[in-house]
N, CA, C, O and the ligand as a Tripos MOL2 file, in Angstrom:
@<TRIPOS>MOLECULE
protein
  301   299    76     0     0
PROTEIN
NO_CHARGES

@<TRIPOS>ATOM
      1 N          -6.4120   -7.2680   -0.5030 N.3       1 MET1
      2 CA         -4.9720   -7.2450   -0.3340 C.3       1 MET1
      3 C          -4.2910   -7.0520   -1.6830 C.2       1 MET1
      4 O          -4.8610   -7.3340   -2.7370 O.2       1 MET1
      5 N          -3.0740   -6.5700   -1.6200 N.am      2 PHE2
      6 CA         -2.3560   -6.2510   -2.8490 C.3       2 PHE2
      7 C          -1.1240   -7.1260   -3.0020 C.2       2 PHE2
      8 O          -0.4730   -7.5010   -2.0270 O.2       2 PHE2
      9 N          -0.8320   -7.4330   -4.2300 N.am      3 LEU3
     10 CA          0.2680   -8.3170   -4.5470 C.3       3 LEU3
     11 C           1.2630   -7.5770   -5.4370 C.2       3 LEU3
     12 O           0.8750   -6.9340   -6.4130 O.2       3 LEU3
     13 N           2.5470   -7.6720   -5.0940 N.am      4 CYS4
     14 CA          3.5800   -7.0900   -5.9470 C.3       4 CYS4
     15 C           3.7670   -7.9930   -7.1570 C.2       4 CYS4
     16 O           4.0460   -9.1830   -7.0060 O.2       4 CYS4
     17 N           3.6150   -7.4400   -8.3540 N.am      5 LYS5
     18 CA          3.7100   -8.2710   -9.5530 C.3       5 LYS5
     19 C           5.1450   -8.6820   -9.8390 C.2       5 LYS5
     20 O           5.3800   -9.5970  -10.6280 O.2       5 LYS5
     21 N           6.0910   -8.0320   -9.2180 N.am      6 ASN6
     22 CA          7.4880   -8.3640   -9.4720 C.3       6 ASN6
     23 C           7.9650   -9.5400   -8.6270 C.2       6 ASN6
     24 O           8.5870  -10.4630   -9.1520 O.2       6 ASN6
     25 N           7.6840   -9.5190   -7.3240 N.am      7 CYS7
     26 CA          8.2160  -10.5680   -6.4500 C.3       7 CYS7
     27 C           7.1260  -11.3800   -5.7620 C.2       7 CYS7
     28 O           7.4210  -12.2740   -4.9690 O.2       7 CYS7
     29 N           5.8700  -11.0730   -6.0640 N.am      8 ASN8
     30 CA          4.7450  -11.8320   -5.5130 C.3       8 ASN8
     31 C           4.6080  -11.7530   -4.0020 C.2       8 ASN8
     32 O           3.9850  -12.6240   -3.3950 O.2       8 ASN8
     33 N           5.1710  -10.7400   -3.3920 N.am      9 SER9
     34 CA          4.9190  -10.5740   -1.9640 C.3       9 SER9
     35 C           3.6480   -9.7550   -1.7840 C.2       9 SER9
     36 O           3.2460   -8.9820   -2.6540 O.2       9 SER9
     37 N           3.0410   -9.9520   -0.6420 N.am     10 VAL10
     38 CA          1.7330   -9.3750   -0.4000 C.3      10 VAL10
     39 C           1.8090   -8.2550    0.6280 C.2      10 VAL10
     40 O           2.2670   -8.4540    1.7530 O.2      10 VAL10
     41 N           1.3600   -7.0960    0.2290 N.am     11 ASP11
     42 CA          1.1100   -6.0080    1.1750 C.3      11 ASP11
     43 C           2.3090   -5.5590    1.9890 C.2      11 ASP11
     44 O           2.1400   -5.0370    3.0910 O.2      11 ASP11
     45 N           3.5150   -5.7480    1.4740 N.am     12 LYS12
     46 CA          4.6540   -5.1730    2.1810 C.3      12 LYS12
     47 C           5.1450   -3.9880    1.3750 C.2      12 LYS12
     48 O           6.0750   -4.0970    0.5760 O.2      12 LYS12
     49 N           4.5180   -2.8850    1.5950 N.am     13 PHE13
     50 CA          4.8420   -1.7240    0.7990 C.3      13 PHE13
     51 C           5.1580   -0.5290    1.6780 C.2      13 PHE13
     52 O           4.8220   -0.4940    2.8620 O.2      13 PHE13
     53 N           5.8020    0.4350    1.0750 N.am     14 GLU14
     54 CA          6.0090    1.7230    1.7150 C.3      14 GLU14
     55 C           5.3660    2.7660    0.8290 C.2      14 GLU14
     56 O           5.2740    2.6050   -0.3880 O.2      14 GLU14
     57 N           4.9290    3.8240    1.4540 N.am     15 LEU15
     58 CA          4.3360    4.8820    0.6590 C.3      15 LEU15
     59 C           5.4060    5.8510    0.1910 C.2      15 LEU15
     60 O           6.3580    6.1500    0.9120 O.2      15 LEU15
     61 N           5.2300    6.3310   -1.0210 N.am     16 MET16
     62 CA          6.0820    7.3960   -1.5370 C.3      16 MET16
     63 C           5.3770    8.7180   -1.2700 C.2      16 MET16
     64 O           4.2270    8.9110   -1.6650 O.2      16 MET16
     65 N           6.0540    9.5960   -0.6180 N.am     17 PHE17
     66 CA          5.4710   10.9100   -0.3660 C.3      17 PHE17
     67 C           6.0700   11.9110   -1.3320 C.2      17 PHE17
     68 O           7.2640   11.8740   -1.6270 O.2      17 PHE17
     69 N           5.2430   12.7870   -1.8100 N.am     18 SER18
     70 CA          5.7700   13.8040   -2.7060 C.3      18 SER18
     71 C           6.6670   14.7480   -1.9190 C.2      18 SER18
     72 O           6.4690   14.9340   -0.7180 O.2      18 SER18
     73 N           7.6490   15.3430   -2.5810 N.am     19 PRO19
     74 CA          8.5830   16.2320   -1.8730 C.3      19 PRO19
     75 C           7.8770   17.4160   -1.2190 C.2      19 PRO19
     76 O           8.3950   18.0110   -0.2730 O.2      19 PRO19
     77 N           6.6990   17.7520   -1.7250 N.am     20 GLU20
     78 CA          5.9860   18.9000   -1.1510 C.3      20 GLU20
     79 C           5.1940   18.5250    0.0890 C.2      20 GLU20
     80 O           4.7010   19.3950    0.8070 O.2      20 GLU20
     81 N           5.0740   17.2100    0.3410 N.am     21 TYR21
     82 CA          4.2560   16.7990    1.4680 C.3      21 TYR21
     83 C           4.8890   17.2660    2.7730 C.2      21 TYR21
     84 O           6.0670   17.0140    3.0260 O.2      21 TYR21
     85 N           4.0950   17.9530    3.6030 N.am     22 ARG22
     86 CA          4.6590   18.6030    4.7760 C.3      22 ARG22
     87 C           4.3000   17.9100    6.0930 C.2      22 ARG22
     88 O           4.6960   18.3800    7.1600 O.2      22 ARG22
     89 N           3.5630   16.8070    6.0350 N.am     23 GLY23
     90 CA          3.2400   16.0830    7.2640 C.3      23 GLY23
     91 C           4.4620   15.3590    7.7910 C.2      23 GLY23
     92 O           5.5440   15.4540    7.2130 O.2      23 GLY23
     93 N           4.2950   14.6460    8.8700 N.am     24 SER24
     94 CA          5.4480   13.9710    9.4610 C.3      24 SER24
     95 C           5.7070   12.6020    8.8260 C.2      24 SER24
     96 O           6.6610   11.9200    9.2000 O.2      24 SER24
     97 N           4.8580   12.1910    7.8610 N.am     25 LYS25
     98 CA          5.0710   10.9710    7.0780 C.3      25 LYS25
     99 C           5.0290    9.7000    7.9140 C.2      25 LYS25
    100 O           5.6740    8.7070    7.5800 O.2      25 LYS25
    101 N           4.2760    9.7350    8.9870 N.am     26 ASN26
    102 CA          4.0500    8.5040    9.7360 C.3      26 ASN26
    103 C           2.9110    7.7430    9.0880 C.2      26 ASN26
    104 O           1.8240    8.2880    8.9010 O.2      26 ASN26
    105 N           3.1530    6.4930    8.7460 N.am     27 PHE27
    106 CA          2.0120    5.7220    8.2730 C.3      27 PHE27
    107 C           2.0120    4.3290    8.8720 C.2      27 PHE27
    108 O           3.0530    3.7660    9.2080 O.2      27 PHE27
    109 N           0.8060    3.7930    8.9920 N.am     28 SER28
    110 CA          0.6500    2.4410    9.5010 C.3      28 SER28
    111 C          -0.4370    1.7670    8.6890 C.2      28 SER28
    112 O          -1.2150    2.4360    8.0100 O.2      28 SER28
    113 N          -0.4930    0.4580    8.7550 N.am     29 GLN29
    114 CA         -1.5190   -0.2730    8.0170 C.3      29 GLN29
    115 C          -2.0610   -1.3970    8.8810 C.2      29 GLN29
    116 O          -1.3520   -1.9760    9.7040 O.2      29 GLN29
    117 N          -3.3250   -1.6860    8.6720 N.am     30 LYS30
    118 CA         -3.9470   -2.8080    9.3730 C.3      30 LYS30
    119 C          -5.1080   -3.2840    8.5350 C.2      30 LYS30
    120 O          -5.4870   -2.6330    7.5610 O.2      30 LYS30
    121 N          -5.6840   -4.4320    8.9130 N.am     31 TYR31
    122 CA         -6.8360   -4.9500    8.1940 C.3      31 TYR31
    123 C          -8.0960   -4.6780    8.9800 C.2      31 TYR31
    124 O          -8.1380   -4.8510   10.1980 O.2      31 TYR31
    125 N          -9.1240   -4.2500    8.2690 N.am     32 ASN32
    126 CA        -10.3960   -4.0200    8.9380 C.3      32 ASN32
    127 C         -11.2320   -5.3000    8.9140 C.2      32 ASN32
    128 O         -10.7600   -6.3540    8.4890 O.2      32 ASN32
    129 N         -12.4790   -5.1930    9.3750 N.am     33 LYS33
    130 CA        -13.3150   -6.3930    9.4980 C.3      33 LYS33
    131 C         -13.6430   -7.0130    8.1500 C.2      33 LYS33
    132 O         -13.9300   -8.2080    8.0740 O.2      33 LYS33
    133 N         -13.6050   -6.2240    7.0910 N.am     34 LYS34
    134 CA        -13.8790   -6.7540    5.7470 C.3      34 LYS34
    135 C         -12.6100   -7.2870    5.0890 C.2      34 LYS34
    136 O         -12.6000   -7.6200    3.9040 O.2      34 LYS34
    137 N         -11.5430   -7.3610    5.8770 N.am     35 ASN35
    138 CA        -10.2480   -7.8240    5.3860 C.3      35 ASN35
    139 C          -9.6810   -6.9160    4.2970 C.2      35 ASN35
    140 O          -8.9440   -7.3560    3.4150 O.2      35 ASN35
    141 N         -10.0430   -5.6450    4.3840 N.am     36 GLU36
    142 CA         -9.4410   -4.6510    3.5010 C.3      36 GLU36
    143 C          -8.2960   -4.0060    4.2650 C.2      36 GLU36
    144 O          -8.3420   -3.8670    5.4880 O.2      36 GLU36
    145 N          -7.2800   -3.6200    3.5280 N.am     37 ILE37
    146 CA         -6.1880   -2.9440    4.2040 C.3      37 ILE37
    147 C          -6.5890   -1.4840    4.4420 C.2      37 ILE37
    148 O          -7.1830   -0.8390    3.5780 O.2      37 ILE37
    149 N          -6.2610   -0.9980    5.5920 N.am     38 GLU38
    150 CA         -6.5110    0.3980    5.9270 C.3      38 GLU38
    151 C          -5.1800    1.0660    6.2140 C.2      38 GLU38
    152 O          -4.3550    0.5430    6.9620 O.2      38 GLU38
    153 N          -4.9870    2.2030    5.6230 N.am     39 ILE39
    154 CA         -3.7490    2.9460    5.8190 C.3      39 ILE39
    155 C          -4.0570    4.1960    6.6270 C.2      39 ILE39
    156 O          -5.0380    4.8920    6.3670 O.2      39 ILE39
    157 N          -3.2270    4.4650    7.5850 N.am     40 THR40
    158 CA         -3.3410    5.7070    8.3320 C.3      40 THR40
    159 C          -2.0830    6.5270    8.0880 C.2      40 THR40
    160 O          -0.9730    6.0710    8.3650 O.2      40 THR40
    161 N          -2.2580    7.7290    7.5740 N.am     41 VAL41
    162 CA         -1.1420    8.6260    7.3330 C.3      41 VAL41
    163 C          -1.3530    9.8810    8.1620 C.2      41 VAL41
    164 O          -2.3040   10.6350    7.9520 O.2      41 VAL41
    165 N          -0.4650   10.0840    9.0880 N.am     42 ASP42
    166 CA         -0.5360   11.2650    9.9400 C.3      42 ASP42
    167 C          -1.9440   11.4770   10.4910 C.2      42 ASP42
    168 O          -2.4540   12.5970   10.5060 O.2      42 ASP42
    169 N          -2.5550   10.4040   10.9350 N.am     43 GLY43
    170 CA         -3.8540   10.5020   11.5860 C.3      43 GLY43
    171 C          -5.0480   10.4030   10.6560 C.2      43 GLY43
    172 O          -6.1880   10.3820   11.1200 O.2      43 GLY43
    173 N          -4.8100   10.3400    9.3450 N.am     44 TYR44
    174 CA         -5.8990   10.2400    8.3840 C.3      44 TYR44
    175 C          -5.9690    8.8080    7.8760 C.2      44 TYR44
    176 O          -4.9920    8.2910    7.3330 O.2      44 TYR44
    177 N          -7.1350    8.1590    8.0530 N.am     45 THR45
    178 CA         -7.2780    6.7430    7.7050 C.3      45 THR45
    179 C          -8.1290    6.5740    6.4600 C.2      45 THR45
    180 O          -9.1630    7.2250    6.3120 O.2      45 THR45
    181 N          -7.6920    5.6970    5.5660 N.am     46 PHE46
    182 CA         -8.4620    5.4260    4.3580 C.3      46 PHE46
    183 C          -8.1350    4.0270    3.8470 C.2      46 PHE46
    184 O          -7.1470    3.4100    4.2450 O.2      46 PHE46
    185 N          -8.9920    3.5480    2.9580 N.am     47 VAL47
    186 CA         -8.7740    2.2490    2.3240 C.3      47 VAL47
    187 C          -8.2450    2.5080    0.9060 C.2      47 VAL47
    188 O          -8.9630    3.0560    0.0710 O.2      47 VAL47
    189 N          -7.0160    2.1230    0.6380 N.am     48 PRO48
    190 CA         -6.4470    2.4110   -0.6750 C.3      48 PRO48
    191 C          -7.0230    1.5010   -1.7520 C.2      48 PRO48
    192 O          -7.3200    0.3360   -1.4870 O.2      48 PRO48
    193 N          -7.1810    2.0180   -2.9500 N.am     49 ASP49
    194 CA         -7.5710    1.1830   -4.0680 C.3      49 ASP49
    195 C          -6.3370    0.9290   -4.9400 C.2      49 ASP49
    196 O          -5.2460    1.4210   -4.6520 O.2      49 ASP49
    197 N          -6.5270    0.1690   -5.9840 N.am     50 LEU50
    198 CA         -5.3850   -0.2110   -6.8070 C.3      50 LEU50
    199 C          -4.7230    1.0120   -7.4520 C.2      50 LEU50
    200 O          -3.5040    1.0580   -7.6200 O.2      50 LEU50
    201 N          -5.5260    1.9730   -7.8000 N.am     51 ARG51
    202 CA         -4.9810    3.1850   -8.4090 C.3      51 ARG51
    203 C          -4.0570    3.9110   -7.4200 C.2      51 ARG51
    204 O          -2.9800    4.3840   -7.7830 O.2      51 ARG51
    205 N          -4.5070    3.9830   -6.1770 N.am     52 PHE52
    206 CA         -3.6730    4.6060   -5.1580 C.3      52 PHE52
    207 C          -2.3540    3.8610   -5.0220 C.2      52 PHE52
    208 O          -1.2890    4.4770   -4.9800 O.2      52 PHE52
    209 N          -2.4250    2.5450   -4.9530 N.am     53 MET53
    210 CA         -1.2160    1.7450   -4.7940 C.3      53 MET53
    211 C          -0.2350    1.9950   -5.9350 C.2      53 MET53
    212 O           0.9660    2.1530   -5.7130 O.2      53 MET53
    213 N          -0.7550    2.0290   -7.1420 N.am     54 ASN54
    214 CA          0.1260    2.1660   -8.2950 C.3      54 ASN54
    215 C           0.6200    3.5980   -8.4960 C.2      54 ASN54
    216 O           1.4300    3.8630   -9.3840 O.2      54 ASN54
    217 N           0.1360    4.4970   -7.6820 N.am     55 GLU55
    218 CA          0.6640    5.8550   -7.7360 C.3      55 GLU55
    219 C           1.6070    6.1530   -6.5710 C.2      55 GLU55
    220 O           2.4530    7.0430   -6.6640 O.2      55 GLU55
    221 N           1.4590    5.4060   -5.4730 N.am     56 HIS56
    222 CA          2.1680    5.8140   -4.2590 C.3      56 HIS56
    223 C           2.9570    4.7360   -3.5350 C.2      56 HIS56
    224 O           3.7660    5.0540   -2.6640 O.2      56 HIS56
    225 N           2.7440    3.4700   -3.8720 N.am     57 ALA57
    226 CA          3.3180    2.4190   -3.0250 C.3      57 ALA57
    227 C           4.4950    1.7060   -3.6820 C.2      57 ALA57
    228 O           4.4450    1.3350   -4.8550 O.2      57 ALA57
    229 N           5.5360    1.5270   -2.9100 N.am     58 VAL58
    230 CA          6.7480    0.8390   -3.3550 C.3      58 VAL58
    231 C           6.8900   -0.4520   -2.5670 C.2      58 VAL58
    232 O           6.6630   -0.4800   -1.3580 O.2      58 VAL58
    233 N           7.2640   -1.5160   -3.2550 N.am     59 CYS59
    234 CA          7.4090   -2.8040   -2.5770 C.3      59 CYS59
    235 C           8.5860   -2.7720   -1.6050 C.2      59 CYS59
    236 O           9.6820   -2.3370   -1.9570 O.2      59 CYS59
    237 N           8.3520   -3.2260   -0.4090 N.am     60 ARG60
    238 CA          9.3830   -3.2020    0.6150 C.3      60 ARG60
    239 C          10.3960   -4.3420    0.4320 C.2      60 ARG60
    240 O          11.5180   -4.2650    0.9320 O.2      60 ARG60
    241 N          10.0010   -5.3810   -0.2760 N.am     61 TYR61
    242 CA         10.9110   -6.5110   -0.4830 C.3      61 TYR61
    243 C          11.8390   -6.2950   -1.6640 C.2      61 TYR61
    244 O          13.0540   -6.4430   -1.5320 O.2      61 TYR61
    245 N          11.2920   -5.9530   -2.8000 N.am     62 CYS62
    246 CA         12.1150   -5.9200   -4.0060 C.3      62 CYS62
    247 C          12.3530   -4.4970   -4.5000 C.2      62 CYS62
    248 O          13.1440   -4.2950   -5.4220 O.2      62 CYS62
    249 N          11.6940   -3.5190   -3.9150 N.am     63 GLY63
    250 CA         11.9040   -2.1450   -4.3220 C.3      63 GLY63
    251 C          11.1960   -1.7630   -5.6060 C.2      63 GLY63
    252 O          11.3660   -0.6570   -6.1170 O.2      63 GLY63
    253 N          10.3940   -2.6950   -6.1280 N.am     64 GLN64
    254 CA          9.6550   -2.3930   -7.3520 C.3      64 GLN64
    255 C           8.7000   -1.2190   -7.0950 C.2      64 GLN64
    256 O           8.0640   -1.1300   -6.0440 O.2      64 GLN64
    257 N           8.6220   -0.3560   -8.0520 N.am     65 ILE65
    258 CA          7.7890    0.8200   -7.8910 C.3      65 ILE65
    259 C           6.4910    0.6660   -8.6630 C.2      65 ILE65
    260 O           6.4910    0.4050   -9.8660 O.2      65 ILE65
    261 N           5.3970    0.8320   -7.9560 N.am     66 TYR66
    262 CA          4.0840    0.9570   -8.5900 C.3      66 TYR66
    263 C           3.7110   -0.2250   -9.4790 C.2      66 TYR66
    264 O           3.2250   -0.0230  -10.5920 O.2      66 TYR66
    265 N           3.9200   -1.4100   -9.0290 N.am     67 LEU67
    266 CA          3.5060   -2.5820   -9.8200 C.3      67 LEU67
    267 C           2.6630   -3.5020   -8.9370 C.2      67 LEU67
    268 O           3.1450   -4.5170   -8.4340 O.2      67 LEU67
    269 N           1.4350   -3.1390   -8.7670 N.am     68 TRP68
    270 CA          0.5720   -3.9010   -7.8620 C.3      68 TRP68
    271 C          -0.6490   -4.4120   -8.5870 C.2      68 TRP68
    272 O          -1.1030   -3.8380   -9.5770 O.2      68 TRP68
    273 N          -1.1680   -5.5060   -8.0690 N.am     69 GLU69
    274 CA         -2.4750   -5.9630   -8.5080 C.3      69 GLU69
    275 C          -3.1940   -6.5180   -7.2970 C.2      69 GLU69
    276 O          -2.5880   -6.7580   -6.2520 O.2      69 GLU69
    277 N          -4.4910   -6.7190   -7.4480 N.am     70 TYR70
    278 CA         -5.2370   -7.3170   -6.3510 C.3      70 TYR70
    279 C          -4.8350   -8.7720   -6.2070 C.2      70 TYR70
    280 O          -4.7230   -9.5030   -7.1900 O.2      70 TYR70
    281 N          -4.6230   -9.1760   -4.9750 N.am     71 GLU71
    282 CA         -4.3220  -10.5750   -4.7300 C.3      71 GLU71
    283 C          -5.5880  -11.3930   -5.0200 C.2      71 GLU71
    284 O          -6.6840  -11.0620   -4.5680 O.2      71 GLU71
    285 N          -5.3990  -12.4530   -5.7770 N.am     72 ARG72
    286 CA         -6.5480  -13.3220   -6.0540 C.3      72 ARG72
    287 C          -6.6560  -14.3440   -4.9500 C.2      72 ARG72
    288 O          -5.7070  -15.0660   -4.6430 O.2      72 ARG72
    289 N          -7.8260  -14.3870   -4.3640 N.am     73 LYS73
    290 CA         -8.0330  -15.3040   -3.2510 C.3      73 LYS73
    291 C          -8.1190  -16.7380   -3.7390 C.2      73 LYS73
    292 O          -8.7610  -17.0220   -4.7500 O.2      73 LYS73
    293 N          -7.4760  -17.6320   -3.0220 N.am     74 GLN74
    294 CA         -7.6140  -19.0500   -3.3070 C.3      74 GLN74
    295 C          -8.9220  -19.4920   -2.6640 C.2      74 GLN74
    296 O          -9.1110  -19.3510   -1.4560 O.2      74 GLN74
    297 N          -9.8070  -20.0200   -3.4710 N.am     75 VAL75
    298 CA        -11.1010  -20.4350   -2.9220 C.3      75 VAL75
    299 C         -11.1610  -21.9460   -2.8330 C.2      75 VAL75
    300 O         -12.1690  -22.5000   -2.3960 O.2      75 VAL75
    301 ZN          8.0420   -6.8000   -4.7600 Zn       76 ZN76
@<TRIPOS>BOND
     1     1     2 1
     2     2     3 1
     3     3     4 2
     4     3     5 am
     5     5     6 1
     6     6     7 1
     7     7     8 2
     8     7     9 am
     9     9    10 1
    10    10    11 1
    11    11    12 2
    12    11    13 am
    13    13    14 1
    14    14    15 1
    15    15    16 2
    16    15    17 am
    17    17    18 1
    18    18    19 1
    19    19    20 2
    20    19    21 am
    21    21    22 1
    22    22    23 1
    23    23    24 2
    24    23    25 am
    25    25    26 1
    26    26    27 1
    27    27    28 2
    28    27    29 am
    29    29    30 1
    30    30    31 1
    31    31    32 2
    32    31    33 am
    33    33    34 1
    34    34    35 1
    35    35    36 2
    36    35    37 am
    37    37    38 1
    38    38    39 1
    39    39    40 2
    40    39    41 am
    41    41    42 1
    42    42    43 1
    43    43    44 2
    44    43    45 am
    45    45    46 1
    46    46    47 1
    47    47    48 2
    48    47    49 am
    49    49    50 1
    50    50    51 1
    51    51    52 2
    52    51    53 am
    53    53    54 1
    54    54    55 1
    55    55    56 2
    56    55    57 am
    57    57    58 1
    58    58    59 1
    59    59    60 2
    60    59    61 am
    61    61    62 1
    62    62    63 1
    63    63    64 2
    64    63    65 am
    65    65    66 1
    66    66    67 1
    67    67    68 2
    68    67    69 am
    69    69    70 1
    70    70    71 1
    71    71    72 2
    72    71    73 am
    73    73    74 1
    74    74    75 1
    75    75    76 2
    76    75    77 am
    77    77    78 1
    78    78    79 1
    79    79    80 2
    80    79    81 am
    81    81    82 1
    82    82    83 1
    83    83    84 2
    84    83    85 am
    85    85    86 1
    86    86    87 1
    87    87    88 2
    88    87    89 am
    89    89    90 1
    90    90    91 1
    91    91    92 2
    92    91    93 am
    93    93    94 1
    94    94    95 1
    95    95    96 2
    96    95    97 am
    97    97    98 1
    98    98    99 1
    99    99   100 2
   100    99   101 am
   101   101   102 1
   102   102   103 1
   103   103   104 2
   104   103   105 am
   105   105   106 1
   106   106   107 1
   107   107   108 2
   108   107   109 am
   109   109   110 1
   110   110   111 1
   111   111   112 2
   112   111   113 am
   113   113   114 1
   114   114   115 1
   115   115   116 2
   116   115   117 am
   117   117   118 1
   118   118   119 1
   119   119   120 2
   120   119   121 am
   121   121   122 1
   122   122   123 1
   123   123   124 2
   124   123   125 am
   125   125   126 1
   126   126   127 1
   127   127   128 2
   128   127   129 am
   129   129   130 1
   130   130   131 1
   131   131   132 2
   132   131   133 am
   133   133   134 1
   134   134   135 1
   135   135   136 2
   136   135   137 am
   137   137   138 1
   138   138   139 1
   139   139   140 2
   140   139   141 am
   141   141   142 1
   142   142   143 1
   143   143   144 2
   144   143   145 am
   145   145   146 1
   146   146   147 1
   147   147   148 2
   148   147   149 am
   149   149   150 1
   150   150   151 1
   151   151   152 2
   152   151   153 am
   153   153   154 1
   154   154   155 1
   155   155   156 2
   156   155   157 am
   157   157   158 1
   158   158   159 1
   159   159   160 2
   160   159   161 am
   161   161   162 1
   162   162   163 1
   163   163   164 2
   164   163   165 am
   165   165   166 1
   166   166   167 1
   167   167   168 2
   168   167   169 am
   169   169   170 1
   170   170   171 1
   171   171   172 2
   172   171   173 am
   173   173   174 1
   174   174   175 1
   175   175   176 2
   176   175   177 am
   177   177   178 1
   178   178   179 1
   179   179   180 2
   180   179   181 am
   181   181   182 1
   182   182   183 1
   183   183   184 2
   184   183   185 am
   185   185   186 1
   186   186   187 1
   187   187   188 2
   188   187   189 am
   189   189   190 1
   190   190   191 1
   191   191   192 2
   192   191   193 am
   193   193   194 1
   194   194   195 1
   195   195   196 2
   196   195   197 am
   197   197   198 1
   198   198   199 1
   199   199   200 2
   200   199   201 am
   201   201   202 1
   202   202   203 1
   203   203   204 2
   204   203   205 am
   205   205   206 1
   206   206   207 1
   207   207   208 2
   208   207   209 am
   209   209   210 1
   210   210   211 1
   211   211   212 2
   212   211   213 am
   213   213   214 1
   214   214   215 1
   215   215   216 2
   216   215   217 am
   217   217   218 1
   218   218   219 1
   219   219   220 2
   220   219   221 am
   221   221   222 1
   222   222   223 1
   223   223   224 2
   224   223   225 am
   225   225   226 1
   226   226   227 1
   227   227   228 2
   228   227   229 am
   229   229   230 1
   230   230   231 1
   231   231   232 2
   232   231   233 am
   233   233   234 1
   234   234   235 1
   235   235   236 2
   236   235   237 am
   237   237   238 1
   238   238   239 1
   239   239   240 2
   240   239   241 am
   241   241   242 1
   242   242   243 1
   243   243   244 2
   244   243   245 am
   245   245   246 1
   246   246   247 1
   247   247   248 2
   248   247   249 am
   249   249   250 1
   250   250   251 1
   251   251   252 2
   252   251   253 am
   253   253   254 1
   254   254   255 1
   255   255   256 2
   256   255   257 am
   257   257   258 1
   258   258   259 1
   259   259   260 2
   260   259   261 am
   261   261   262 1
   262   262   263 1
   263   263   264 2
   264   263   265 am
   265   265   266 1
   266   266   267 1
   267   267   268 2
   268   267   269 am
   269   269   270 1
   270   270   271 1
   271   271   272 2
   272   271   273 am
   273   273   274 1
   274   274   275 1
   275   275   276 2
   276   275   277 am
   277   277   278 1
   278   278   279 1
   279   279   280 2
   280   279   281 am
   281   281   282 1
   282   282   283 1
   283   283   284 2
   284   283   285 am
   285   285   286 1
   286   286   287 1
   287   287   288 2
   288   287   289 am
   289   289   290 1
   290   290   291 1
   291   291   292 2
   292   291   293 am
   293   293   294 1
   294   294   295 1
   295   295   296 2
   296   295   297 am
   297   297   298 1
   298   298   299 1
   299   299   300 2
@<TRIPOS>SUBSTRUCTURE
     1 MET1         2 RESIDUE 1 A MET
     2 PHE2         6 RESIDUE 1 A PHE
     3 LEU3        10 RESIDUE 1 A LEU
     4 CYS4        14 RESIDUE 1 A CYS
     5 LYS5        18 RESIDUE 1 A LYS
     6 ASN6        22 RESIDUE 1 A ASN
     7 CYS7        26 RESIDUE 1 A CYS
     8 ASN8        30 RESIDUE 1 A ASN
     9 SER9        34 RESIDUE 1 A SER
    10 VAL10       38 RESIDUE 1 A VAL
    11 ASP11       42 RESIDUE 1 A ASP
    12 LYS12       46 RESIDUE 1 A LYS
    13 PHE13       50 RESIDUE 1 A PHE
    14 GLU14       54 RESIDUE 1 A GLU
    15 LEU15       58 RESIDUE 1 A LEU
    16 MET16       62 RESIDUE 1 A MET
    17 PHE17       66 RESIDUE 1 A PHE
    18 SER18       70 RESIDUE 1 A SER
    19 PRO19       74 RESIDUE 1 A PRO
    20 GLU20       78 RESIDUE 1 A GLU
    21 TYR21       82 RESIDUE 1 A TYR
    22 ARG22       86 RESIDUE 1 A ARG
    23 GLY23       90 RESIDUE 1 A GLY
    24 SER24       94 RESIDUE 1 A SER
    25 LYS25       98 RESIDUE 1 A LYS
    26 ASN26      102 RESIDUE 1 A ASN
    27 PHE27      106 RESIDUE 1 A PHE
    28 SER28      110 RESIDUE 1 A SER
    29 GLN29      114 RESIDUE 1 A GLN
    30 LYS30      118 RESIDUE 1 A LYS
    31 TYR31      122 RESIDUE 1 A TYR
    32 ASN32      126 RESIDUE 1 A ASN
    33 LYS33      130 RESIDUE 1 A LYS
    34 LYS34      134 RESIDUE 1 A LYS
    35 ASN35      138 RESIDUE 1 A ASN
    36 GLU36      142 RESIDUE 1 A GLU
    37 ILE37      146 RESIDUE 1 A ILE
    38 GLU38      150 RESIDUE 1 A GLU
    39 ILE39      154 RESIDUE 1 A ILE
    40 THR40      158 RESIDUE 1 A THR
    41 VAL41      162 RESIDUE 1 A VAL
    42 ASP42      166 RESIDUE 1 A ASP
    43 GLY43      170 RESIDUE 1 A GLY
    44 TYR44      174 RESIDUE 1 A TYR
    45 THR45      178 RESIDUE 1 A THR
    46 PHE46      182 RESIDUE 1 A PHE
    47 VAL47      186 RESIDUE 1 A VAL
    48 PRO48      190 RESIDUE 1 A PRO
    49 ASP49      194 RESIDUE 1 A ASP
    50 LEU50      198 RESIDUE 1 A LEU
    51 ARG51      202 RESIDUE 1 A ARG
    52 PHE52      206 RESIDUE 1 A PHE
    53 MET53      210 RESIDUE 1 A MET
    54 ASN54      214 RESIDUE 1 A ASN
    55 GLU55      218 RESIDUE 1 A GLU
    56 HIS56      222 RESIDUE 1 A HIS
    57 ALA57      226 RESIDUE 1 A ALA
    58 VAL58      230 RESIDUE 1 A VAL
    59 CYS59      234 RESIDUE 1 A CYS
    60 ARG60      238 RESIDUE 1 A ARG
    61 TYR61      242 RESIDUE 1 A TYR
    62 CYS62      246 RESIDUE 1 A CYS
    63 GLY63      250 RESIDUE 1 A GLY
    64 GLN64      254 RESIDUE 1 A GLN
    65 ILE65      258 RESIDUE 1 A ILE
    66 TYR66      262 RESIDUE 1 A TYR
    67 LEU67      266 RESIDUE 1 A LEU
    68 TRP68      270 RESIDUE 1 A TRP
    69 GLU69      274 RESIDUE 1 A GLU
    70 TYR70      278 RESIDUE 1 A TYR
    71 GLU71      282 RESIDUE 1 A GLU
    72 ARG72      286 RESIDUE 1 A ARG
    73 LYS73      290 RESIDUE 1 A LYS
    74 GLN74      294 RESIDUE 1 A GLN
    75 VAL75      298 RESIDUE 1 A VAL
    76 ZN76       301 GROUP 0 **** ****
C-alpha cells in the first residue's frame, strides 16, 4: 500500500493521464490476495510500484502530486 507523504492518507489517489492518452480513462483499484494494490486502466490490470505512483498518482485528499512512499506495516 502507498502512503501520501503530505497528508498521511493511504491509497486514495487518482491517476494523471497524459494529454496524449486516448483511452477512456476509466480506472479502478482493488487489493489482490497478496494485499498488493491492483490498478485496472481501460481493461489493463497491473500492480503499480513506487516509481509508477510518483510519476502518475495524485492524492485525492490533499491534491499533493507525486509524493508517495510505501506504507510501513505496523507489526
Ligand atoms: Zn495527501
